[in-house]
Every structure is written in C-alpha cells, then in structure tokens.
Backbone and ligand atoms as CSV (ligand in chain L), in Angstrom:
chain,resi,resn,atom,element,x,y,z
A,1,MET,N,N,96.691,91.253,112.461
A,1,MET,CA,C,95.317,90.789,112.580
A,1,MET,C,C,94.398,91.995,112.795
A,2,SER,N,N,93.333,92.085,111.999
A,2,SER,CA,C,92.441,93.239,112.111
A,2,SER,C,C,91.420,93.033,113.232
A,3,ARG,N,N,90.933,94.161,113.731
A,3,ARG,CA,C,89.929,94.143,114.792
A,3,ARG,C,C,88.694,94.896,114.316
A,4,ARG,N,N,87.527,94.391,114.674
A,4,ARG,CA,C,86.264,95.034,114.319
A,4,ARG,C,C,85.834,95.919,115.487
A,5,ILE,N,N,85.625,97.205,115.185
A,5,ILE,CA,C,85.302,98.166,116.236
A,5,ILE,C,C,83.974,98.846,115.911
A,6,LEU,N,N,83.060,98.866,116.881
A,6,LEU,CA,C,81.766,99.531,116.708
A,6,LEU,C,C,81.992,101.035,116.651
A,7,ILE,N,N,81.458,101.687,115.604
A,7,ILE,CA,C,81.661,103.137,115.507
A,7,ILE,C,C,80.376,103.939,115.691
A,8,SER,N,N,79.235,103.393,115.326
A,8,SER,CA,C,78.017,104.189,115.428
A,8,SER,C,C,76.825,103.387,114.932
A,9,SER,N,N,75.666,104.026,115.076
A,9,SER,CA,C,74.467,103.495,114.447
A,9,SER,C,C,74.465,103.943,112.987
A,10,VAL,N,N,73.988,103.105,112.090
A,10,VAL,CA,C,73.941,103.435,110.660
A,10,VAL,C,C,73.156,104.719,110.409
A,11,GLU,N,N,72.113,104.945,111.188
A,11,GLU,CA,C,71.249,106.118,110.962
A,11,GLU,C,C,71.978,107.451,111.171
A,12,ASN,N,N,73.150,107.427,111.782
A,12,ASN,CA,C,73.927,108.659,111.972
A,12,ASN,C,C,74.736,109.039,110.733
A,13,PHE,N,N,74.567,108.267,109.656
A,13,PHE,CA,C,75.325,108.524,108.432
A,13,PHE,C,C,74.376,108.773,107.264
A,14,PRO,N,N,73.964,110.045,107.076
A,14,PRO,CA,C,73.107,110.354,105.927
A,14,PRO,C,C,73.841,110.070,104.608
A,15,VAL,N,N,73.116,109.659,103.612
A,15,VAL,CA,C,73.701,109.319,102.303
A,15,VAL,C,C,74.461,110.524,101.730
A,16,GLY,N,N,75.694,110.283,101.295
A,16,GLY,CA,C,76.492,111.299,100.605
A,16,GLY,C,C,77.209,112.286,101.505
A,17,GLU,N,N,76.997,112.193,102.815
A,17,GLU,CA,C,77.635,113.140,103.736
A,17,GLU,C,C,78.959,112.571,104.240
A,18,LEU,N,N,80.018,113.354,104.066
A,18,LEU,CA,C,81.338,112.951,104.514
A,18,LEU,C,C,81.439,113.171,106.017
A,19,LYS,N,N,81.713,112.108,106.761
A,19,LYS,CA,C,81.802,112.205,108.223
A,19,LYS,C,C,83.220,111.883,108.674
A,20,THR,N,N,83.684,112.617,109.669
A,20,THR,CA,C,84.992,112.348,110.271
A,20,THR,C,C,84.775,111.667,111.613
A,21,ILE,N,N,85.394,110.528,111.790
A,21,ILE,CA,C,85.290,109.828,113.070
A,21,ILE,C,C,86.697,109.571,113.593
A,22,ASN,N,N,86.775,109.366,114.894
A,22,ASN,CA,C,88.056,109.038,115.506
A,22,ASN,C,C,87.957,107.648,116.101
A,23,VAL,N,N,88.793,106.764,115.627
A,23,VAL,CA,C,88.778,105.390,116.127
A,23,VAL,C,C,90.141,105.081,116.732
A,24,GLU,N,N,90.158,105.025,118.035
A,24,GLU,CA,C,91.392,104.703,118.768
A,24,GLU,C,C,92.564,105.563,118.309
A,25,GLY,N,N,92.309,106.871,118.169
A,25,GLY,CA,C,93.365,107.810,117.824
A,25,GLY,C,C,93.617,107.983,116.345
A,26,THR,N,N,92.891,107.252,115.516
A,26,THR,CA,C,93.040,107.392,114.068
A,26,THR,C,C,91.834,108.127,113.503
A,27,SER,N,N,92.084,109.222,112.804
A,27,SER,CA,C,91.001,109.977,112.169
A,27,SER,C,C,90.665,109.318,110.831
A,28,ILE,N,N,89.372,109.070,110.638
A,28,ILE,CA,C,88.904,108.335,109.456
A,28,ILE,C,C,87.719,109.058,108.842
A,29,LEU,N,N,87.703,109.143,107.506
A,29,LEU,CA,C,86.559,109.700,106.780
A,29,LEU,C,C,85.675,108.547,106.329
A,30,VAL,N,N,84.388,108.699,106.601
A,30,VAL,CA,C,83.424,107.643,106.248
A,30,VAL,C,C,82.299,108.261,105.441
A,31,VAL,N,N,81.853,107.558,104.421
A,31,VAL,CA,C,80.690,108.023,103.662
A,31,VAL,C,C,79.755,106.839,103.415
A,32,ARG,N,N,78.459,107.169,103.437
A,32,ARG,CA,C,77.428,106.198,103.047
A,32,ARG,C,C,76.982,106.606,101.643
A,33,LEU,N,N,77.213,105.745,100.683
A,33,LEU,CA,C,76.886,106.053,99.301
A,33,LEU,C,C,75.428,105.716,99.011
A,34,ALA,N,N,74.905,106.319,97.950
A,34,ALA,CA,C,73.572,105.957,97.495
A,34,ALA,C,C,73.588,104.457,97.213
A,35,GLY,N,N,72.595,103.763,97.674
A,35,GLY,CA,C,72.591,102.311,97.529
A,35,GLY,C,C,73.012,101.624,98.815
A,36,GLY,N,N,73.529,102.426,99.767
A,36,GLY,CA,C,73.792,101.889,101.094
A,36,GLY,C,C,75.197,101.414,101.373
A,37,ARG,N,N,76.064,101.423,100.348
A,37,ARG,CA,C,77.445,100.983,100.570
A,37,ARG,C,C,78.201,102.027,101.402
A,38,PHE,N,N,79.064,101.561,102.306
A,38,PHE,CA,C,79.908,102.445,103.109
A,38,PHE,C,C,81.359,102.313,102.656
A,39,CYS,N,N,82.066,103.458,102.644
A,39,CYS,CA,C,83.498,103.458,102.331
A,39,CYS,C,C,84.221,104.319,103.360
A,40,ALA,N,N,85.465,103.975,103.628
A,40,ALA,CA,C,86.236,104.706,104.632
A,40,ALA,C,C,87.713,104.763,104.253
A,41,VAL,N,N,88.319,105.924,104.510
A,41,VAL,CA,C,89.757,106.105,104.279
A,41,VAL,C,C,90.373,106.835,105.465
A,42,ARG,N,N,91.658,106.675,105.625
A,42,ARG,CA,C,92.358,107.424,106.666
A,42,ARG,C,C,92.294,108.910,106.321
A,43,ASN,N,N,92.006,109.728,107.322
A,43,ASN,CA,C,91.856,111.165,107.106
A,43,ASN,C,C,93.216,111.855,107.145
A,44,ARG,N,N,94.007,111.548,106.132
A,44,ARG,CA,C,95.347,112.130,106.051
A,44,ARG,C,C,95.752,112.087,104.583
A,45,CYS,N,N,95.896,113.259,103.985
A,45,CYS,CA,C,96.229,113.317,102.567
A,45,CYS,C,C,97.588,112.662,102.311
A,46,ALA,N,N,97.719,112.030,101.142
A,46,ALA,CA,C,98.982,111.379,100.794
A,46,ALA,C,C,100.025,112.406,100.340
A,47,HIS,N,N,99.585,113.616,99.998
A,47,HIS,CA,C,100.518,114.660,99.571
A,47,HIS,C,C,101.245,115.240,100.777
A,48,LEU,N,N,100.501,115.822,101.697
A,48,LEU,CA,C,101.026,116.296,102.964
A,48,LEU,C,C,100.129,115.705,104.045
A,49,PRO,N,N,100.660,115.452,105.222
A,49,PRO,CA,C,99.848,114.764,106.235
A,49,PRO,C,C,98.814,115.685,106.882
A,50,LEU,N,N,97.870,116.164,106.081
A,50,LEU,CA,C,96.846,117.103,106.546
A,50,LEU,C,C,95.470,116.459,106.485
A,51,SER,N,N,94.593,116.948,107.350
A,51,SER,CA,C,93.211,116.453,107.387
A,51,SER,C,C,92.468,116.826,106.110
A,52,MET,N,N,91.610,115.928,105.658
A,52,MET,CA,C,90.781,116.204,104.489
A,52,MET,C,C,89.312,116.355,104.876
A,53,SER,N,N,89.070,116.636,106.173
A,53,SER,CA,C,87.689,116.786,106.648
A,53,SER,C,C,86.926,117.869,105.901
A,54,GLY,N,N,87.602,118.907,105.461
A,54,GLY,CA,C,86.939,119.994,104.729
A,54,GLY,C,C,86.877,119.733,103.231
A,55,GLY,N,N,87.197,118.529,102.820
A,55,GLY,CA,C,87.189,118.190,101.400
A,55,GLY,C,C,85.781,118.008,100.866
A,56,THR,N,N,85.716,117.793,99.569
A,56,THR,CA,C,84.410,117.600,98.931
A,56,THR,C,C,84.332,116.193,98.361
A,57,LEU,N,N,83.105,115.752,98.198
A,57,LEU,CA,C,82.867,114.413,97.668
A,57,LEU,C,C,81.889,114.518,96.506
A,58,ASP,N,N,82.275,113.929,95.370
A,58,ASP,CA,C,81.400,113.880,94.191
A,58,ASP,C,C,81.344,112.417,93.761
A,59,GLY,N,N,80.253,111.758,94.066
A,59,GLY,CA,C,80.204,110.307,93.854
A,59,GLY,C,C,81.174,109.656,94.816
A,60,THR,N,N,82.184,108.974,94.279
A,60,THR,CA,C,83.207,108.390,95.158
A,60,THR,C,C,84.522,109.162,95.080
A,61,THR,N,N,84.516,110.307,94.382
A,61,THR,CA,C,85.733,111.100,94.240
A,61,THR,C,C,85.859,112.112,95.374
A,62,LEU,N,N,86.874,111.914,96.190
A,62,LEU,CA,C,87.174,112.797,97.313
A,62,LEU,C,C,88.253,113.787,96.881
A,63,THR,N,N,87.980,115.091,97.071
A,63,THR,CA,C,88.946,116.130,96.714
A,63,THR,C,C,89.499,116.761,97.977
A,64,CYS,N,N,90.814,116.760,98.104
A,64,CYS,CA,C,91.486,117.347,99.269
A,64,CYS,C,C,91.281,118.868,99.266
A,65,PRO,N,N,90.974,119.454,100.440
A,65,PRO,CA,C,90.734,120.898,100.488
A,65,PRO,C,C,91.999,121.741,100.339
A,66,TRP,N,N,93.177,121.131,100.423
A,66,TRP,CA,C,94.422,121.917,100.429
A,66,TRP,C,C,94.953,122.173,99.026
A,67,HIS,N,N,95.215,121.130,98.259
A,67,HIS,CA,C,95.763,121.312,96.907
A,67,HIS,C,C,95.001,120.497,95.878
A,68,SER,N,N,93.800,120.077,96.277
A,68,SER,CA,C,92.839,119.430,95.357
A,68,SER,C,C,93.296,118.111,94.739
A,69,SER,N,N,94.187,117.404,95.390
A,69,SER,CA,C,94.433,116.030,94.939
A,69,SER,C,C,93.121,115.271,95.074
A,70,GLN,N,N,92.919,114.302,94.182
A,70,GLN,CA,C,91.667,113.556,94.209
A,70,GLN,C,C,91.928,112.063,94.402
A,71,TYR,N,N,91.014,111.453,95.145
A,71,TYR,CA,C,91.115,110.030,95.475
A,71,TYR,C,C,89.749,109.373,95.343
A,72,ASP,N,N,89.764,108.087,95.051
A,72,ASP,CA,C,88.536,107.304,95.148
A,72,ASP,C,C,88.389,106.890,96.614
A,73,ILE,N,N,87.298,107.315,97.235
A,73,ILE,CA,C,87.137,107.062,98.677
A,73,ILE,C,C,86.880,105.584,98.976
A,74,CYS,N,N,86.529,104.810,97.968
A,74,CYS,CA,C,86.283,103.373,98.204
A,74,CYS,C,C,87.528,102.516,97.986
A,75,THR,N,N,88.366,102.902,97.025
A,75,THR,CA,C,89.566,102.094,96.754
A,75,THR,C,C,90.833,102.756,97.291
A,76,GLY,N,N,90.762,104.062,97.590
A,76,GLY,CA,C,91.925,104.818,98.028
A,76,GLY,C,C,92.806,105.291,96.880
A,77,GLU,N,N,92.495,104.847,95.664
A,77,GLU,CA,C,93.319,105.170,94.494
A,77,GLU,C,C,93.445,106.682,94.276
A,78,ASN,N,N,94.648,107.119,93.951
A,78,ASN,CA,C,94.854,108.520,93.596
A,78,ASN,C,C,94.373,108.724,92.164
A,79,LEU,N,N,93.491,109.693,91.970
A,79,LEU,CA,C,92.909,109.969,90.655
A,79,LEU,C,C,93.550,111.173,89.991
A,80,ASP,N,N,94.013,112.106,90.785
A,80,ASP,CA,C,94.711,113.295,90.278
A,80,ASP,C,C,95.544,113.850,91.429
A,81,TRP,N,N,96.643,114.490,91.088
A,81,TRP,CA,C,97.642,114.844,92.093
A,81,TRP,C,C,97.930,116.334,92.068
A,82,VAL,N,N,97.692,117.023,93.168
A,82,VAL,CA,C,98.060,118.434,93.357
A,82,VAL,C,C,97.579,119.290,92.177
A,83,ARG,N,N,96.295,119.576,92.151
A,83,ARG,CA,C,95.678,120.279,91.026
A,83,ARG,C,C,95.585,121.785,91.223
A,84,LYS,N,N,95.456,122.242,92.473
A,84,LYS,CA,C,95.207,123.665,92.713
A,84,LYS,C,C,95.964,124.156,93.937
A,85,LEU,N,N,96.137,125.463,93.991
A,85,LEU,CA,C,96.689,126.119,95.174
A,85,LEU,C,C,95.830,127.348,95.428
A,86,ALA,N,N,95.296,127.466,96.633
A,86,ALA,CA,C,94.398,128.564,97.000
A,86,ALA,C,C,93.257,128.697,95.982
A,87,GLY,N,N,92.783,127.569,95.506
A,87,GLY,CA,C,91.644,127.556,94.592
A,87,GLY,C,C,91.981,127.818,93.146
A,88,VAL,N,N,93.257,128.092,92.844
A,88,VAL,CA,C,93.672,128.405,91.472
A,88,VAL,C,C,94.288,127.156,90.838
A,89,LYS,N,N,93.792,126.810,89.647
A,89,LYS,CA,C,94.296,125.635,88.941
A,89,LYS,C,C,95.768,125.831,88.589
A,90,LEU,N,N,96.581,124.803,88.831
A,90,LEU,CA,C,98.026,124.906,88.612
A,90,LEU,C,C,98.419,124.346,87.249
A,91,PRO,N,N,99.330,125.035,86.537
A,91,PRO,CA,C,99.883,124.452,85.319
A,91,PRO,C,C,100.813,123.295,85.675
A,92,GLY,N,N,101.108,122.439,84.688
A,92,GLY,CA,C,101.887,121.229,84.930
A,92,GLY,C,C,103.191,121.451,85.667
A,93,TRP,N,N,103.978,122.454,85.247
A,93,TRP,CA,C,105.293,122.654,85.863
A,93,TRP,C,C,105.170,123.015,87.340
A,94,SER,N,N,104.158,123.814,87.713
A,94,SER,CA,C,104.047,124.221,89.113
A,94,SER,C,C,103.390,123.122,89.962
A,95,ARG,N,N,102.633,122.237,89.314
A,95,ARG,CA,C,102.092,121.100,90.063
A,95,ARG,C,C,103.239,120.283,90.643
A,96,LYS,N,N,104.293,120.083,89.840
A,96,LYS,CA,C,105.454,119.317,90.321
A,96,LYS,C,C,106.152,120.052,91.467
A,97,LEU,N,N,106.192,121.373,91.364
A,97,LEU,CA,C,106.825,122.177,92.413
A,97,LEU,C,C,106.044,122.060,93.716
A,98,ILE,N,N,104.735,122.229,93.648
A,98,ILE,CA,C,103.894,122.161,94.846
A,98,ILE,C,C,103.856,120.740,95.405
A,99,ALA,N,N,104.032,119.751,94.522
A,99,ALA,CA,C,104.044,118.350,94.987
A,99,ALA,C,C,105.279,118.049,95.833
A,100,LEU,N,N,106.271,118.949,95.807
A,100,LEU,CA,C,107.483,118.814,96.617
A,100,LEU,C,C,108.217,117.504,96.344
A,101,GLY,N,N,108.184,117.090,95.088
A,101,GLY,CA,C,108.903,115.886,94.695
A,101,GLY,C,C,108.196,114.592,95.049
A,102,LYS,N,N,107.037,114.692,95.680
A,102,LYS,CA,C,106.306,113.471,96.054
A,102,LYS,C,C,105.530,112.928,94.866
A,103,GLN,N,N,105.519,111.634,94.759
A,103,GLN,CA,C,104.764,110.954,93.708
A,103,GLN,C,C,103.371,110.617,94.231
A,104,PRO,N,N,102.381,110.525,93.324
A,104,PRO,CA,C,101.029,110.171,93.757
A,104,PRO,C,C,101.005,108.862,94.550
A,105,GLN,N,N,100.262,108.894,95.632
A,105,GLN,CA,C,100.126,107.730,96.512
A,105,GLN,C,C,98.644,107.505,96.810
A,106,PRO,N,N,98.251,106.264,97.080
A,106,PRO,CA,C,96.860,106.015,97.473
A,106,PRO,C,C,96.635,106.335,98.951
A,107,LEU,N,N,95.374,106.399,99.338
A,107,LEU,CA,C,95.005,106.537,100.745
A,107,LEU,C,C,94.806,105.144,101.344
A,108,THR,N,N,94.972,105.062,102.642
A,108,THR,CA,C,94.679,103.814,103.350
A,108,THR,C,C,93.164,103.666,103.464
A,109,THR,N,N,92.649,102.510,103.097
A,109,THR,CA,C,91.205,102.257,103.199
A,109,THR,C,C,90.933,101.300,104.367
A,110,TYR,N,N,89.675,101.345,104.825
A,110,TYR,CA,C,89.254,100.462,105.920
A,110,TYR,C,C,87.935,99.809,105.546
A,111,PRO,N,N,87.807,98.514,105.789
A,111,PRO,CA,C,86.514,97.852,105.587
A,111,PRO,C,C,85.486,98.379,106.592
A,112,VAL,N,N,84.271,98.617,106.114
A,112,VAL,CA,C,83.164,99.042,106.976
A,112,VAL,C,C,82.084,97.967,106.873
A,113,ILE,N,N,81.613,97.523,108.013
A,113,ILE,CA,C,80.623,96.442,108.056
A,113,ILE,C,C,79.351,96.949,108.724
A,114,GLU,N,N,78.222,96.728,108.061
A,114,GLU,CA,C,76.921,97.081,108.635
A,114,GLU,C,C,76.284,95.801,109.149
A,115,GLU,N,N,75.837,95.847,110.407
A,115,GLU,CA,C,75.237,94.649,110.990
A,115,GLU,C,C,74.166,95.050,112.004
A,116,ASP,N,N,72.953,94.662,111.763
A,116,ASP,CA,C,71.831,94.926,112.668
A,116,ASP,C,C,71.703,96.401,113.026
A,117,GLY,N,N,71.880,97.276,112.037
A,117,GLY,CA,C,71.710,98.715,112.257
A,117,GLY,C,C,72.925,99.401,112.839
A,118,ASP,N,N,73.967,98.650,113.116
A,118,ASP,CA,C,75.198,99.243,113.639
A,118,ASP,C,C,76.296,99.184,112.579
A,119,LEU,N,N,77.257,100.087,112.758
A,119,LEU,CA,C,78.359,100.189,111.822
A,119,LEU,C,C,79.668,99.864,112.535
A,120,TYR,N,N,80.450,99.004,111.924
A,120,TYR,CA,C,81.741,98.612,112.477
A,120,TYR,C,C,82.832,98.937,111.465
A,121,ILE,N,N,84.000,99.208,111.976
A,121,ILE,CA,C,85.140,99.416,111.091
A,121,ILE,C,C,86.231,98.439,111.482
A,122,GLU,N,N,86.978,97.996,110.495
A,122,GLU,CA,C,88.078,97.066,110.794
A,122,GLU,C,C,89.402,97.809,110.714
A,123,LEU,N,N,90.102,97.773,111.806
A,123,LEU,CA,C,91.437,98.392,111.860
A,123,LEU,C,C,92.493,97.305,111.835
L,1,LIG,S1,S,97.578,118.254,101.291
L,1,LIG,FE1,FE,96.121,117.240,100.055
L,1,LIG,S2,S,96.650,117.801,98.067
L,1,LIG,FE2,FE,98.133,118.790,99.273
C-alpha cells in the first residue's frame, strides 16, 4: 500500500531543474516540466547503484553522469545503455564490457501529486 508524503512547496521546484530530495531514506530525483507536470525517479542508476544527481536533463531524457545511460524521467524507461566512459563515446563492443554483463533496466518511478501549492510523493 502506497503512502502520500509531503515533500515541499511547489514554488521550490523551478521548471526544468533537476532536484534531489530525500524521502524517508530514499533519494529521489524530481523535475517540474514545462506545462507544470512533475516526474520523479529513484536516484540510483540501473547500471551501477550510483547517484544520478549530477546528471543532465533534456526534455524528459535523464542522462547518468557516470556512463551516460539514458532514461525517461517520467516513465523510467531505459532509452540507451552505457554510452560513454569519462566523457568518451564507447564503441559497441566496449559498451558491453563496461555494462559488466548487465542488461538495460528501467528506473523506479514515483507518482507526484500537486495539491493546494504543495507537492506530495507516493512511496
Ligand atoms: S552508473 Fe549510470 S550509466 Fe553507469
């Protein structure tokens, strides 16, 4: 059974800015998209269990700062898997090597609810 937890006032989330919040010990990335929609994913890459707080966001595409795997921040879907190492684009054979045998996986997503100027997340 999910629980609704108050995380902040909506005004603390500028449009397009990736924010890291901690909800009961779980690190979560939250973004407010143009148009006002909010999306949230667990702040832990599916490739290696590392924080993606330093990642970049282009529309709804979240890029991991470590090996540039890409995810849709609203659906959690993996869009591309292990693309770069130290900023250098990897050829196909080395992508598999750096992936350490792991197959592409989605991120865990969380519903975000806006109500009366406040933002809630469901865990
Ligand atoms: S830790 Fe995110 S792509 Fe490797």
